[in-house]
ChimeraX commands (.cxc) that place a marker at each C-alpha (Angstrom):
marker #1 position -6.31,-17.57,-7.51 radius 0.5
marker #1 position -8.82,-20.30,-8.15 radius 0.5
marker #1 position -11.83,-17.67,-8.09 radius 0.5
marker #1 position -10.20,-15.36,-10.54 radius 0.5
marker #1 position -9.07,-18.22,-12.73 radius 0.5
marker #1 position -12.91,-19.02,-13.41 radius 0.5
marker #1 position -14.09,-15.45,-13.14 radius 0.5
marker #1 position -13.92,-14.68,-16.93 radius 0.5
marker #1 position -16.55,-17.54,-17.40 radius 0.5
marker #1 position -19.10,-15.49,-15.66 radius 0.5
marker #1 position -18.73,-12.72,-18.40 radius 0.5
marker #1 position -21.59,-13.34,-20.89 radius 0.5
marker #1 position -20.87,-10.47,-23.19 radius 0.5
marker #1 position -20.67,-11.66,-26.81 radius 0.5
marker #1 position -17.91,-8.83,-27.43 radius 0.5
marker #1 position -14.23,-9.40,-27.26 radius 0.5
marker #1 position -13.98,-6.12,-25.70 radius 0.5
marker #1 position -14.60,-7.41,-22.17 radius 0.5
marker #1 position -12.47,-10.45,-21.20 radius 0.5
marker #1 position -10.70,-11.61,-18.00 radius 0.5
marker #1 position -7.69,-13.78,-17.96 radius 0.5
marker #1 position -6.13,-12.83,-14.72 radius 0.5
marker #1 position -6.32,-10.11,-12.04 radius 0.5
marker #1 position -4.10,-7.23,-12.72 radius 0.5
marker #1 position -3.85,-3.84,-10.99 radius 0.5
marker #1 position -1.65,-0.89,-10.68 radius 0.5
marker #1 position -2.36,-0.37,-13.41 radius 0.5
marker #1 position -5.25,-2.63,-14.52 radius 0.5
marker #1 position -4.43,-4.26,-18.01 radius 0.5
marker #1 position -7.80,-4.85,-19.45 radius 0.5
marker #1 position -11.45,-3.13,-18.93 radius 0.5
marker #1 position -12.71,-5.79,-16.34 radius 0.5
marker #1 position -9.68,-5.22,-14.29 radius 0.5
marker #1 position -10.10,-1.38,-14.60 radius 0.5
marker #1 position -13.79,-1.78,-13.46 radius 0.5
marker #1 position -12.95,-4.17,-10.61 radius 0.5
marker #1 position -10.02,-1.85,-9.29 radius 0.5
marker #1 position -12.48,1.14,-9.30 radius 0.5
marker #1 position -15.21,-0.83,-7.40 radius 0.5
marker #1 position -12.66,-2.35,-4.86 radius 0.5
marker #1 position -11.65,1.21,-4.34 radius 0.5
marker #1 position -15.12,2.20,-3.41 radius 0.5
marker #1 position -15.54,-0.69,-1.09 radius 0.5
marker #1 position -12.32,-0.05,0.74 radius 0.5
marker #1 position -13.36,3.45,1.36 radius 0.5
marker #1 position -16.68,2.07,2.93 radius 0.5
marker #1 position -14.95,-0.43,5.04 radius 0.5
marker #1 position -12.44,1.89,6.29 radius 0.5
marker #1 position -15.19,4.40,7.24 radius 0.5
marker #1 position -17.01,1.66,8.93 radius 0.5
marker #1 position -14.04,0.58,11.04 radius 0.5
marker #1 position -13.20,4.01,12.02 radius 0.5
marker #1 position -16.79,4.66,13.02 radius 0.5
marker #1 position -16.82,1.99,15.57 radius 0.5
marker #1 position -13.34,2.83,16.94 radius 0.5
marker #1 position -11.08,0.24,15.27 radius 0.5
marker #1 position -7.86,1.27,13.62 radius 0.5
marker #1 position -8.07,0.46,9.93 radius 0.5
marker #1 position -4.32,-0.04,9.53 radius 0.5
marker #1 position -3.81,-2.84,11.93 radius 0.5
marker #1 position -4.98,-5.96,10.03 radius 0.5
marker #1 position -4.56,-9.75,10.41 radius 0.5
marker #1 position -4.44,-10.96,6.64 radius 0.5
marker #1 position -2.76,-8.04,4.92 radius 0.5
marker #1 position 0.57,-6.95,5.80 radius 0.5
marker #1 position 0.82,-3.66,7.74 radius 0.5
marker #1 position 2.62,-0.79,5.64 radius 0.5
marker #1 position 2.39,2.97,6.19 radius 0.5
marker #1 position -0.65,4.35,4.84 radius 0.5
marker #1 position -2.25,1.07,4.01 radius 0.5
marker #1 position -5.62,0.28,5.52 radius 0.5
marker #1 position -4.82,-3.45,6.28 radius 0.5
marker #1 position -7.89,-4.11,8.53 radius 0.5
marker #1 position -10.16,-2.54,5.89 radius 0.5
marker #1 position -8.57,-4.70,3.25 radius 0.5
marker #1 position -9.11,-7.85,5.51 radius 0.5
marker #1 position -12.70,-6.88,6.13 radius 0.5
marker #1 position -13.50,-6.25,2.31 radius 0.5
marker #1 position -12.29,-9.76,1.39 radius 0.5
marker #1 position -15.53,-11.36,2.48 radius 0.5
marker #1 position -17.49,-8.48,0.64 radius 0.5
marker #1 position -15.78,-8.24,-2.68 radius 0.5
marker #1 position -17.77,-10.99,-4.48 radius 0.5
marker #1 position -21.23,-10.23,-3.32 radius 0.5
marker #1 position -20.79,-6.49,-3.60 radius 0.5
marker #1 position -18.25,-5.60,-6.17 radius 0.5
marker #1 position -17.69,-8.56,-8.42 radius 0.5
marker #1 position -21.42,-9.08,-8.75 radius 0.5
marker #1 position -22.01,-5.50,-9.75 radius 0.5
marker #1 position -19.21,-5.58,-12.21 radius 0.5
marker #1 position -20.68,-8.63,-14.00 radius 0.5
marker #1 position -23.94,-7.01,-14.10 radius 0.5
marker #1 position -22.80,-3.86,-15.56 radius 0.5
marker #1 position -20.91,-5.71,-18.19 radius 0.5
marker #1 position -23.43,-8.43,-18.89 radius 0.5
marker #1 position -26.31,-6.01,-19.07 radius 0.5
marker #1 position -24.33,-3.83,-21.42 radius 0.5
marker #1 position -24.48,-0.76,-19.33 radius 0.5
marker #1 position -20.74,-0.26,-20.00 radius 0.5
marker #1 position -19.35,-0.40,-23.41 radius 0.5
marker #1 position -15.71,-0.77,-24.82 radius 0.5
marker #1 position -15.74,3.19,-25.37 radius 0.5
marker #1 position -16.21,3.66,-21.69 radius 0.5
marker #1 position -12.62,2.86,-21.11 radius 0.5
marker #1 position -9.34,4.27,-22.49 radius 0.5
marker #1 position -6.46,2.03,-23.48 radius 0.5
marker #1 position -3.15,3.87,-22.41 radius 0.5
marker #1 position 0.51,2.76,-23.08 radius 0.5
marker #1 position 0.54,1.69,-19.41 radius 0.5
marker #1 position -2.81,0.18,-18.97 radius 0.5
marker #1 position -6.65,0.74,-19.11 radius 0.5
marker #1 position -8.58,3.65,-17.20 radius 0.5
marker #1 position -12.34,4.25,-17.14 radius 0.5
marker #1 position -13.63,7.47,-18.65 radius 0.5
marker #1 position -15.42,10.20,-16.49 radius 0.5
marker #1 position -18.71,8.96,-17.94 radius 0.5
marker #1 position -18.10,5.37,-17.11 radius 0.5
marker #1 position -17.19,6.38,-13.51 radius 0.5
marker #1 position -20.41,8.18,-13.25 radius 0.5
marker #1 position -22.36,5.15,-14.41 radius 0.5
marker #1 position -20.58,2.80,-11.95 radius 0.5
marker #1 position -21.05,5.25,-9.07 radius 0.5
marker #1 position -24.98,5.68,-9.79 radius 0.5
marker #1 position -25.16,1.78,-9.98 radius 0.5
marker #1 position -23.10,1.45,-6.76 radius 0.5
marker #1 position -25.32,3.90,-4.81 radius 0.5
marker #1 position -28.49,2.23,-6.15 radius 0.5
marker #1 position -27.04,-1.17,-5.19 radius 0.5
marker #1 position -26.31,0.05,-1.72 radius 0.5
marker #1 position -30.01,0.88,-1.34 radius 0.5
marker #1 position -31.06,-2.62,-2.06 radius 0.5
marker #1 position -32.32,-4.66,0.84 radius 0.5
marker #1 position -31.38,-8.26,1.93 radius 0.5
marker #1 position -31.68,-10.17,4.98 radius 0.5
marker #1 position -28.27,-10.31,6.85 radius 0.5
marker #1 position -27.32,-13.99,7.28 radius 0.5
marker #1 position -26.13,-13.73,10.81 radius 0.5
marker #1 position -28.41,-11.12,12.30 radius 0.5
marker #1 position -31.60,-12.24,10.43 radius 0.5
marker #1 position -32.62,-8.68,9.87 radius 0.5
marker #1 position -33.45,-6.83,6.60 radius 0.5
marker #1 position -30.92,-4.14,5.90 radius 0.5
marker #1 position -29.80,-2.07,2.93 radius 0.5
marker #1 position -26.68,-3.60,1.27 radius 0.5
marker #1 position -24.81,-0.34,1.93 radius 0.5
marker #1 position -24.83,-1.10,5.76 radius 0.5
marker #1 position -22.97,-4.53,5.28 radius 0.5
marker #1 position -19.54,-3.03,6.02 radius 0.5
marker #1 position -20.85,-1.21,8.98 radius 0.5
marker #1 position -22.57,-4.26,10.46 radius 0.5
marker #1 position -19.49,-6.58,9.92 radius 0.5
marker #1 position -17.26,-3.91,11.37 radius 0.5
marker #1 position -19.48,-3.97,14.57 radius 0.5
marker #1 position -19.47,-7.73,14.58 radius 0.5
marker #1 position -15.64,-7.84,14.36 radius 0.5
marker #1 position -15.37,-5.21,17.13 radius 0.5
marker #1 position -17.74,-7.19,19.25 radius 0.5
marker #1 position -15.55,-10.32,18.73 radius 0.5
marker #1 position -12.33,-8.38,19.45 radius 0.5
marker #1 position -13.73,-7.08,22.57 radius 0.5
marker #1 position -14.97,-10.56,23.82 radius 0.5
marker #1 position -18.74,-10.08,23.29 radius 0.5
marker #1 position -18.92,-12.73,20.67 radius 0.5
marker #1 position -17.19,-16.08,20.73 radius 0.5
marker #1 position -16.61,-16.25,16.98 radius 0.5
marker #1 position -16.56,-13.49,14.36 radius 0.5
marker #1 position -19.44,-14.36,11.97 radius 0.5
marker #1 position -18.25,-13.61,8.38 radius 0.5
marker #1 position -20.58,-12.26,5.78 radius 0.5
marker #1 position -21.74,-15.40,3.76 radius 0.5
marker #1 position -24.36,-14.51,1.17 radius 0.5
marker #1 position -26.43,-17.40,-0.10 radius 0.5
marker link #1:1,2 radius 0.2
marker link #1:2,3 radius 0.2
marker link #1:3,4 radius 0.2
marker link #1:4,5 radius 0.2
marker link #1:5,6 radius 0.2
marker link #1:6,7 radius 0.2
marker link #1:7,8 radius 0.2
marker link #1:8,9 radius 0.2
marker link #1:9,10 radius 0.2
marker link #1:10,11 radius 0.2
marker link #1:11,12 radius 0.2
marker link #1:12,13 radius 0.2
marker link #1:13,14 radius 0.2
marker link #1:14,15 radius 0.2
marker link #1:15,16 radius 0.2
marker link #1:16,17 radius 0.2
marker link #1:17,18 radius 0.2
marker link #1:18,19 radius 0.2
marker link #1:19,20 radius 0.2
marker link #1:20,21 radius 0.2
marker link #1:21,22 radius 0.2
marker link #1:22,23 radius 0.2
marker link #1:23,24 radius 0.2
marker link #1:24,25 radius 0.2
marker link #1:25,26 radius 0.2
marker link #1:26,27 radius 0.2
marker link #1:27,28 radius 0.2
marker link #1:28,29 radius 0.2
marker link #1:29,30 radius 0.2
marker link #1:30,31 radius 0.2
marker link #1:31,32 radius 0.2
marker link #1:32,33 radius 0.2
marker link #1:33,34 radius 0.2
marker link #1:34,35 radius 0.2
marker link #1:35,36 radius 0.2
marker link #1:36,37 radius 0.2
marker link #1:37,38 radius 0.2
marker link #1:38,39 radius 0.2
marker link #1:39,40 radius 0.2
marker link #1:40,41 radius 0.2
marker link #1:41,42 radius 0.2
marker link #1:42,43 radius 0.2
marker link #1:43,44 radius 0.2
marker link #1:44,45 radius 0.2
marker link #1:45,46 radius 0.2
marker link #1:46,47 radius 0.2
marker link #1:47,48 radius 0.2
marker link #1:48,49 radius 0.2
marker link #1:49,50 radius 0.2
marker link #1:50,51 radius 0.2
marker link #1:51,52 radius 0.2
marker link #1:52,53 radius 0.2
marker link #1:53,54 radius 0.2
marker link #1:54,55 radius 0.2
marker link #1:55,56 radius 0.2
marker link #1:56,57 radius 0.2
marker link #1:57,58 radius 0.2
marker link #1:58,59 radius 0.2
marker link #1:59,60 radius 0.2
marker link #1:60,61 radius 0.2
marker link #1:61,62 radius 0.2
marker link #1:62,63 radius 0.2
marker link #1:63,64 radius 0.2
marker link #1:64,65 radius 0.2
marker link #1:65,66 radius 0.2
marker link #1:66,67 radius 0.2
marker link #1:67,68 radius 0.2
marker link #1:68,69 radius 0.2
marker link #1:69,70 radius 0.2
marker link #1:70,71 radius 0.2
marker link #1:71,72 radius 0.2
marker link #1:72,73 radius 0.2
marker link #1:73,74 radius 0.2
marker link #1:74,75 radius 0.2
marker link #1:75,76 radius 0.2
marker link #1:76,77 radius 0.2
marker link #1:77,78 radius 0.2
marker link #1:78,79 radius 0.2
marker link #1:79,80 radius 0.2
marker link #1:80,81 radius 0.2
marker link #1:81,82 radius 0.2
marker link #1:82,83 radius 0.2
marker link #1:83,84 radius 0.2
marker link #1:84,85 radius 0.2
marker link #1:85,86 radius 0.2
marker link #1:86,87 radius 0.2
marker link #1:87,88 radius 0.2
marker link #1:88,89 radius 0.2
marker link #1:89,90 radius 0.2
marker link #1:90,91 radius 0.2
marker link #1:91,92 radius 0.2
marker link #1:92,93 radius 0.2
marker link #1:93,94 radius 0.2
marker link #1:94,95 radius 0.2
marker link #1:95,96 radius 0.2
marker link #1:96,97 radius 0.2
marker link #1:97,98 radius 0.2
marker link #1:98,99 radius 0.2
marker link #1:99,100 radius 0.2
marker link #1:100,101 radius 0.2
marker link #1:101,102 radius 0.2
marker link #1:102,103 radius 0.2
marker link #1:103,104 radius 0.2
marker link #1:104,105 radius 0.2
marker link #1:105,106 radius 0.2
marker link #1:106,107 radius 0.2
marker link #1:107,108 radius 0.2
marker link #1:108,109 radius 0.2
marker link #1:109,110 radius 0.2
marker link #1:110,111 radius 0.2
marker link #1:111,112 radius 0.2
marker link #1:112,113 radius 0.2
marker link #1:113,114 radius 0.2
marker link #1:114,115 radius 0.2
marker link #1:115,116 radius 0.2
marker link #1:116,117 radius 0.2
marker link #1:117,118 radius 0.2
marker link #1:118,119 radius 0.2
marker link #1:119,120 radius 0.2
marker link #1:120,121 radius 0.2
marker link #1:121,122 radius 0.2
marker link #1:122,123 radius 0.2
marker link #1:123,124 radius 0.2
marker link #1:124,125 radius 0.2
marker link #1:125,126 radius 0.2
marker link #1:126,127 radius 0.2
marker link #1:127,128 radius 0.2
marker link #1:128,129 radius 0.2
marker link #1:129,130 radius 0.2
marker link #1:130,131 radius 0.2
marker link #1:131,132 radius 0.2
marker link #1:132,133 radius 0.2
marker link #1:133,134 radius 0.2
marker link #1:134,135 radius 0.2
marker link #1:135,136 radius 0.2
marker link #1:136,137 radius 0.2
marker link #1:137,138 radius 0.2
marker link #1:138,139 radius 0.2
marker link #1:139,140 radius 0.2
marker link #1:140,141 radius 0.2
marker link #1:141,142 radius 0.2
marker link #1:142,143 radius 0.2
marker link #1:143,144 radius 0.2
marker link #1:144,145 radius 0.2
marker link #1:145,146 radius 0.2
marker link #1:146,147 radius 0.2
marker link #1:147,148 radius 0.2
marker link #1:148,149 radius 0.2
marker link #1:149,150 radius 0.2
marker link #1:150,151 radius 0.2
marker link #1:151,152 radius 0.2
marker link #1:152,153 radius 0.2
marker link #1:153,154 radius 0.2
marker link #1:154,155 radius 0.2
marker link #1:155,156 radius 0.2
marker link #1:156,157 radius 0.2
marker link #1:157,158 radius 0.2
marker link #1:158,159 radius 0.2
marker link #1:159,160 radius 0.2
marker link #1:160,161 radius 0.2
marker link #1:161,162 radius 0.2
marker link #1:162,163 radius 0.2
marker link #1:163,164 radius 0.2
marker link #1:164,165 radius 0.2
marker link #1:165,166 radius 0.2
marker link #1:166,167 radius 0.2
marker link #1:167,168 radius 0.2
marker link #1:168,169 radius 0.2
marker link #1:169,170 radius 0.2
marker link #1:170,171 radius 0.2
marker link #1:171,172 radius 0.2
view
């Protein structure tokens, strides 16, 4: 709650079209929330695939309640990845004016992204995933897109007793 209470201050756009007061979803009530929801959906798919790829059940989580069809463990894993992977990209797309007000449709129930906006975001997402960083725990240079896979591997190693503690992803 504290994080999202100050999130709007990171939006440097001089337009009133992009504002953020609070997190809203199903359906998003403003353009920023629509963008965040779309990016979070991309990330949950990546984390779910990563967990399944190493043999963990994405439905059995620790932080998120387990419900039929809900990938609770994927949602747990993506918590530490939201800000560096999704929120940072959303702010860049807005602040660099790569998305405009007309990239969103305001409906009676909420806000949705246009097909062109989704394409812009997907291209930026794929480009971002190819960028390289040094993983803070492994101290190896990796593409950003591998972070969910590496974190899933580290979680599996911890759960299987190969690591004493789970090293969360902390980007400096």
